[in-house]
N, C-alpha and C positions, 0 to 999 in steps of 0.2 A: 504494500500500500504506500502511495506517495503522499507527502504532506501537501495540504492545500494552502491557499494564501494565509499568511499569518501564523502558520504552524511550523514547528521545527522538525527537520528530518531526523536528526541524531541527537536525542536527549542527553546521551552520555557526555557529549562535549560541553553541555551547559549545566552539568551538575555542580552543586555547591556543597561543600562539607560544612555543616552547621557549626562544627568545632572551630572553624576559621573565623567566625563572626565574633565581634566583641560582645561581651556580656552586657545586657541591658539591665540597669538597676531597677529594682521594684519601686514604683512611685510611692512617695510618702505623703499620705493625705495631710492637708493643712488642718490645723485645729479649727474647729468651727464654733463660733459663738454668735449669739444674736443679742443685740441691744434694743430694748423697747423703751420708749418714753411714753409713759401713761400721763395724760394731762386731763384734768377736769376743767372744762371751759364753761363760762356762763355769759349770757348776754342775749341779744336779739338773734334768735336762730332762724328767723324768717328767710333772710337771703340764702343761708346755707341750705335749708330745707327746700326752697324753691329750685336751687341749682341741682340738688340731688334728685329732685322729682322729674327732671327732664328725661325724655327717652334717649337711649343711645341711638346713634345713627346706624343704619344697615349698610353693608358694603355694596357699592354699585356693581352691576354685572361687569365682569372683566377688569375691575379696578385693581391696579398694581399697588401693592403696599411695600414700603421699605422693610427689609429684614432686620428689624431692631425692636427693642422692648422699652417700655416706659413704666416705671413703678409709680403707682398711684398712692394717694394717702389712704391709710387704713383708719377708717372712722367707725367707731361703735357708738350708737346712740343709746344712752342708758337713762331709764326713767327713775323716778324717785324710789321705786320699789326694788331697784337693782336689776331689772330685766333689761337685756341688751339685744340689739339687732345690728348686724354688720351692714353698713350703708355702702353701696357701690357707686362710684363716681361715673356719670355717663361718659361714653366713649364715642370716638369717630368710627367710621366704617372699617378703619385699619386697626382699631383697638387703642388709639391714643386718647388721652384725657381731653374732653371738651374744655376749652379755655385753659388748657394746661393745669387743670385742677383748681383754678381760681384760688391760689394760696391766700389772697387777701381776705377771703371769707372767714378763714380760721384765724387769721391774724387780728381781725376786728373784734374777736371775742376776748373776754377777760380770763386770764389763767388764774384759777383759784388754787389749784394744787398740781404739782408736777413731780413724778417719781420716775427715776431711771432704773431699769432692771437689766442685768446681763445674765444670760444663761449659756451654758456650754463650756468650752475650754477656757482655762484661765489665761489671761493676757500676759 
C-alpha cells in the first residue's frame, strides 16, 4: 500500500525515542483565595432598582461578539428579615453590562457597614 497525500511512507525514519525528550515538570497550582467585601448600603434604592429591572438585550441574529469577559457587580438585596435575593445586572446581547454596571448607582448610597473577608490560601 502506498501513502496518500499527507501520509508518511516509512514511519520508522520518523520515530522519536521519548527518553530523548526533556522532562516536563508537573504544574504547581497557584494558591487560590477569594476576597469578598460585604457592604451594607442605605439610601434611595429607586434608581438602582429601576436599573436592575431593565430587561437584558437579546443577541441579534448573526451578531459577532468579542471573545472577552466582563465581571459584573455581585449584588444581594436583603430585607429587614435577612432574606436575600441575588440581583442580576442587565446585559447587552454579547453579555456585557448595560451602562457598564452604572457604578455611580452604588456609589450614591451611604455605606453603613463594611466587612472584608478572605477565604482560601493564606497570602
